[in-house]
N, C-alpha and C positions, 0 to 999 in steps of 0.2 A: 850153694844151693841153686838146683834148676828153678827157674820162673816157670809158673803155671801157664797154659794155654786158654784163652777166654775167646768164645764166639761172641762178637760185639752186636748191639741192637741194630738193625737196618730198618730205615723209614723209606717210603716211597710214594710217589705220585706220578701222573702222567697227563700229558697233553697230546692232541691228535689233529691232524690235518691232512686233506687230499690235494694239496697244491701248495702249502707253504712249508719247507723242511724245517725251518726255524720254531714252529710251532708244533713240531711232531716228536717229543721226546718224552724220556724217563727221567724222573728228578729222582735220584738217590742218595742217601746221606748214612754213613757208616759213624756212630759214635765212638770213638776212640779218644778220649781224653787224655792229654799229656804225651801223646805220642809224636815225637818230632819228625818231620818230613825224611830227614837223612835216615830214619829208621824204619821206613815203611817200603814195601814192595808191593807194587801194583802190576797185575798181569789182565789187560782188558783185550778180549777177543770179541769177534763178532756175535758169538753166541754163549758168552761166559765172561765172568770176573773174578780173580782170584786177589783177596786183600791180606797181605801181612804186616803188623806193625808192633813195634814192642816200645812198652813205657817203662822206664827205670822206675818213676815214682811210684806207679802202681804194682811194680815188679811182677808184670804179666806179659804175654806176647797175645795179642788180638788176632784172630784167623778165620777169614770165611770165604767158601766159595759160593757161587752163583752161577745157574745156569739158565739163559733166559728163556722166556717164553718164543720171542721171534728174534730176529737179526740187528743187530747193532751197527750204524756206521761208526766205525773205529776213530777215522781220520778228524771227522766233525764233531767229535764228544770232547766235552770240558771237564777238568779236575780243579778243585778248590780245596786246600790244605789249611785247617786253622786248628787252633790249641785245643779245641773240643771234638771235632770230627772231620771227616772227608766229604766232601760234596761231589757228585758227579750229575751233569747234564748228557743224558746218553741218547744220541739221536737215532731213532728208529729208521731203520733203512727202509721199510715199505711206508710209502705216504698213503694213508689209509683213515677214512673217517671214524672207524669204530676203534674203540679202546681195546687194549689186550685184555683179556679175561683175568689174567694173572700176571705177575711177573716173572714167576718160575715155570719153567717146563714141566714139571711133576705138578700135579694138584695137590698134593699132599701139605697140609697145614705144616709150617715150621715155626716154632716158638718164638725166634729172633727176628723175625719179619713182620713189620706194622706198617698200617697205612699212615701218611702223612697227612694229616687232615689240616695243617696249616696251611699246606700247599694244593690239597685236590680241590677239584673242582669237577662236578658232574659231566658226564659226556654231553649232555643235551642243553647245559650251562655255559658252555665254552664262549660262546660268541657275547654273551652278556657280562661274563666276567672280565675284570681290567686286565690290560698287558701287565705281564709281569717277565720282564725281559731276563729271561733264565741265564741268559750267557753274559749278562753284565757283570764286571769283577771277576770272571773266571778266564784264567788262561790268557792275560792280557787284554781283556775287554776293557771298554770306556767304562771308569768308576762313575757315579753317580754325581752329581751336582757340579760339573765341570764348566758350565755356562760362564759363572763368573758375572761381573756388570759391564763387560765389554770395554773395559780400560778407563771409563771414566771416573774412578775413584771415589765414587758418592758424592759427585757435585749435585748442588741443588740448583737445576737451571731455571727454576722460578726466581731466584735471587739475581739472574743475570738479566737487566732492564732491556728494553727492546731499543736503546739506542743513547742519545746523549741527553736524555731527561736528567733533570737534577743539577746542571751545571749552574754552580754558583754565580750570579752576577749576569747571567744570560737570560734571565725572566723577561719577558715583554717583548722580546726581538720577534716580532711577529713572524716575518717571511725572511730571514737573511740567507737568501739562497746561495751559501757557499762563500759570503762575504766579499764576492768578486765585485770590486769598485764600488762596493757598499750598495750595491743595486739590489732593489726588492726589500728594502727596509720598510716594513709596513708602517711602523709608528714613527719614522721620521719624515712624514709628508709637511703639507703647506704650513702651519700656525707655528713650527718651532723656530725659536730666536736663538741668537748666537750663544748665550749664555747657556741655554737648553744643551743646544750642540755640543758645546766645549765640555760640558757635564757628562753628557753621554758617552764622548770618547775617552774621557777619563776614567768612566765605570768601566768600560770596554778592555781598560788595560792594555796588552800586547795582541788583543786578538786579530788585530789589522796588520799585525808585522812587529808593531812595538818599537821602541827604542826611541833614541833622539829624533830620528826623520819624521815622526809621527807629530812632534811639537812644531817642527818647521813647517809641516802642510797645513797645521792650525794656524800659525801665523799668516800664512799666504791666502787663506781661504776667506772671501769675503764675507761680512758679517750680513746675517739675513735679520730684515725687520719686517715685522707685521703691521697691520693697519694700527693695532691697539698700541704697539709701541711708538711710531708715529705721532699718535694724538698725544701721548703722555711727553713726547721728546719736544712736541711745536713749541711750546712757550719758551723754551731754552733757546730756540733759533738755530739749533745746530744738531748735528747727527753725532753718533758716538764717536766718530774720527774726524768730525769737522767738514764732512763731505759727503755728498749723496752715495749710497752703494751702486757699485757698478751695473748698468742694467735695469734699473727700478725706474718706476713711471715718475715723471715730474709731479710735485705736490701741487694741490690746487687749494686755495686759500678762499673761503667764503668772504665775500664783500658785504657789508651790512648797509 
């Protein structure tokens, strides 16, 4: 049994421009559900379009011929085929501010041709309308949403601290400029005795190079003794090692 022939519904809208060819086009949609691309034949010329497509599920062949009001730039026009319809962005050949008064050459009204109100913008409101990239996704155009996150994989940079803050055991070392020769230890000034120094070095662990060599350095380091320590040790009559630390000032005892 031969299949029937049906004239499909055709929707259209347009944009115009005197200087930008990409904003000077006809938007055309031919509603042909369940017509695979391999079963369609499209003949687009500068002043006409002929479409034929067969649907096995609908058991019908869609056919329509359109003769345009003006000329089309065939080479710069695009087509997009989906399961429901075939869309065209037909670039007008003449750059002109005025809209075409109609799509077809003849002014006679045809029942299958309708205005696409979802895409239509009045001529005097084009500048205020948001840009709708009609070429996007058609004929190899760039698909929407290709930006991505720049390869950072959703890392929360606010959780990456500004440096070495929060290093355990390093609190209170005011100005340890790089540990270079222990210079710049803001808190290791005048009144620190040998016991405090040794405790501090033990807390620092391997920060200054670590290992057995650090213990040897501690043994060779002369003990420090402040005035308060000297007063406490004076009654015993001897220093912590039985001799005065190298480089210290002689003790002066009060004579009553």
